[in-house]
C-alpha positions, 0 to 999 in steps of 0.5 A, spaced: 825 234 288 831 235 281 829 228 281 824 229 280 823 235 275 828 231 271 822 225 270 817 229 270 821 234 263 823 226 261 817 223 260 814 230 257 819 229 250 819 222 251 810 223 250 812 229 246 817 225 240 812 217 241 805 222 240 808 225 233 808 224 227 803 219 224 805 213 226 803 213 232 796 215 231 792 212 235 784 209 235 780 209 239 773 203 239 767 207 241 761 201 242 754 205 243 749 200 246 742 200 250 742 197 257 735 192 254 737 191 247 738 185 246 741 185 240 746 188 244 746 182 248 749 178 242 754 182 239 757 181 246 762 175 245 764 178 240 766 185 244 771 180 247 773 177 243 776 183 239 777 187 246 781 180 248 785 182 240 786 189 239 786 191 247 793 192 246 793 196 239 786 199 240 782 203 245 776 201 247 770 204 249 761 203 251 757 207 252 750 206 254 745 212 251 742 212 256 748 214 260 749 222 258 756 221 256 754 215 250 749 222 248 754 226 246 758 221 242 750 219 240 748 226 237 756 227 235 756 221 231 748 221 229 746 214 232 741 212 230 741 205 231 745 200 237 748 198 237 752 203 233 761 202 232 765 207 230 772 209 230 775 214 230 782 217 230 786 221 235 782 228 232 775 225 233 775 224 226 770 218 225 774 212 221 770 206 221 762 204 222 757 199 223 750 200 225 745 195 228 748 187 229 755 187 226 759 180 221 765 180 226 769 179 222 767 185 217 770 189 224 776 185 224 778 186 218 777 194 218 780 195 224 787 191 220 787 194 215 787 202 219 791 200 226 797 196 220 804 200 220 802 199 212 796 204 213 799 210 215 
């Protein structure tokens, strides 16, 4: 039992140490789309490439505007067009936004600027 408590406390201490400070900031790319959206389908290959390139350094979430969680983001971030990409920081602040069919190289550059150590 003592070993489990020690491991738990160690995990808490390490997660606290790793999570503090600006260097630990993580970003999430939220994709808002619709199931019957032709522009959303056209951007799927680019989204897959972004996931392959940045999947270990950036969280990816995708929501349909018709799902309850998707509607939450539509309201919170005032989504007017699909697809919409929003990169948020740990506090939920939008740091990048793209509406409609996006330019993958523009999204890639924006991600690189946000996750680069010098950008922090």
